[in-house]
N, C-alpha and C positions, 0 to 999 in steps of 0.2 A: 720106465714110466708107461702107465696104461693109457690106451687111447680113449679120449672123451667120447661118451655116447651122445648120439644126437638128441636123446630125450632129456639130457641133463640141462639145467638152466644155463643161459648164456652168461650169467654173472660169474660162473666159476670157470677160471682159466688156469689150469695147473694148480698151484698152491696159493695163488693170490686172488683176492676178491675185489671185483670192480665195484666201486661205490654205487649204491642204489639211490635214485632220486628220493628226497624227503617225502614221507607219506602225506603230510599236510598239503604240500604243493601238488601232489598227484591227485589228492582228493578234491582240491579246488578245481583242477582241470576237469575232472570227471563230472563234478556238480554242474559247472557252467556248460559242459557239453550236453547234459540232459536238458537244461533250460533252453539252450539254443540249438537243439537238435534239428529244428526245422530250417535253420540257417546253414548249418554245417553239412549235415548228411541226412536229408529228408528221405525216410524210408530205407536207410542204409542198413539198419538192424544191428549196428555195432558202434561202440564208442571210439572216438579218435585216439590215436596214440599220443600220450602227453608230450613226447619228444617232437612230434610232427606238427603240432599246432603252433602257428606263428603268433607273435605278440599282438599283431594287429587284429587277428581273429579273436584272440582272447579278450581284447578290449571291447570288441563289438559284442561278444557274448556277455561280458559283465554289464555293459550298458543295457543290453536287451533284458537281462535278468533284473536289473534295478528298475527298469521301466515297468516290467511285469509286476514286480512287487509293489510299486507305487500305485499302479492302477488297481490292484487287488485291495490294497489298504484303503484307497479312496472309496471303492465300492462297499467295503465292509463298514467304513465309517458312515457312509450315507444310509446303508441299511439299518445300522444301529440307531441313527438319528430318527429314521422313519418309525422304527419300533417304539422308541421312547416317546415320540410325539403322539403316536396312537395310544399308548398306555396312558399318557397324561390326559388325553381327551376323554378316555374311558373313566378315569378317576373323577374328572370334573363332572361328567355326565351322571355319575352315580352318587355324587355328594349329597343330593337331596334324599337319597335312600338310606343314609346312615343314621341309625338310632342307637344310643348307648345308655349304659347305666350312669346315674349321676355321680356315683363314687364307688369305691371298692371297700370291702371288709366291714360292712355295717351289719346291724341287727334290725331285721324288719319288725318294728315294734307295734305300730297301731295301723290297722287297715282303714280303708274307706268305708264309711257307713255311720250308723247312729252310735253316738257315744255320749253318755250322760244327758240323754234327752235331746241332743242336738246332732245335726249331720256333720260328721267329720269329713270335710270335703277333699281330703288328700290322704297320703300315707306318711308315716313317720319313720325315718331311717336313723337309727342311733349310731353315732360314731364319736370319737374323741373330739373335744373342742379344738378348733383350728385345722381340722382335716379339710383339705381342698375338695370342692365339688365342682363338677363340670356340666356343660350343656348337654342335654340328652339328644338335642337335634340343633341344626343350624337355624339362624334367624336373626331378627333385630331385637335389641334390648329396648324395651319400652318403659321399664322401671328399674332403677338401681338406687336404693336408699331406703329410708324409713317408710314403712307401709302399714301403719296402724298396728293391729294385733299380730301381723306377720313379722313385726320387728324389722330388722334390716332384711330387705328382700330384693330379689331379681326376677323380673318377668321377661320372658323371651317369646316373641311372636314368630311362629314358624311360617314358611311360605304357603302352607295349606290353610292358614288362618287360625289354626289351633294355637294355644298358649300354654306355656309351662311356668308355674310359679314356684320359686325356691325361697322358703321362709325361714325366719329365726337365725339368720346369719350373724356370725361374730363380726364379719366385715365383708364388703363386696369388692370385687376386683375389676368391674367393668363400669362403663358409663352409658347413660341413656342415649339412644341413637346409634350405638355401636353395633356392627355386624359381627356375629360370632359363628363358629362352626361347631359341629358335634365334637365334644372332647375338649373345647376351650374352657379354661378355668373361669368360673363366675364369682366365686367367693369362698368363705370359710365357714364350716359348721359352727353353730353357736347356740345361744340360749336367750335371744332377744325377743321382745314382744310378749304376747300371751303364750308363754312356753312353760312346760312343766319338767324341763330337763334338757340337756344338750342333745340336739338332734337336727336333722334336715327335714323340713316339711316340704313335700312335693305335691303339687296339684297340677291337673291338666284340665283346661277349659276348651270347649268346642262351642262356637257361637255364643260365647259368654256364659255357658253353663258347665259346672264341674262334672267331670267324668271319673269313673273309677280307674285310676292309673294302671292297675294290674292287668285287666283284660285288654285295655286300650293299647298298652305297650306290648303285650304278648302278640297282638296282631301285627306289630312292627318288628318282631323278632327279638324282643327284650323281655326276659322274665325277671321282674324286679324282686320277686320273693325268693327265687332260686339263685339270683345274682348271675344270670346267664345273658350274654350278648351274642345274638346270632351272627352279627357282622364279624366279630373276631373268631368265632367258631368256624365260619366259612373260610376265612383267611388261613387259619391253622390247618384246615383239611385240604386246601389246595396245594 
């Protein structure tokens, strides 16, 4: 029988192999040793031998590890709550700046201007009957129901004093006095009142006087002819 070299692992003794501690158990000891290095061997520069660590020290290390993880979790939770709170405040602060298209997938049919010898005080957006339309901006509903030649109509007064009139609706979905936000459904496209086909008639009034909705909305990031909303474009680009 040859003599065992000093460089050979201790686990080999002759032809019999001495059982090696389970890897998972040793990994747990090594992990806790890293977490509690300041308690066990501050500045020692080496990990403790798994066989030499007493059960009481292991318990202290586990408790220290659990406490550290709990503190870290609480800090992360508090930081997340702070970020969410700040984000919510920003959303609320920017709510007045949101302007949207009144509906999607329409045909821009009749612009603002003279038509048949009279001033056409809005724009006509052709869409299938029953298509939902929404508020272009937040505000208070001052009219919801029959409104003469406009048929079933909704009028929303915005915080800046301007008004949007949505005419010829098949039905309205809001009530007078209700507060709405940009994007809230107001009614359904129809053909009521003095209408010559199914469409949504949209008007914008400032100080009681009608304005051309196209340039007026363009100044607010909405191109009603090209069906572009700057608000959603900015979100997609961010």
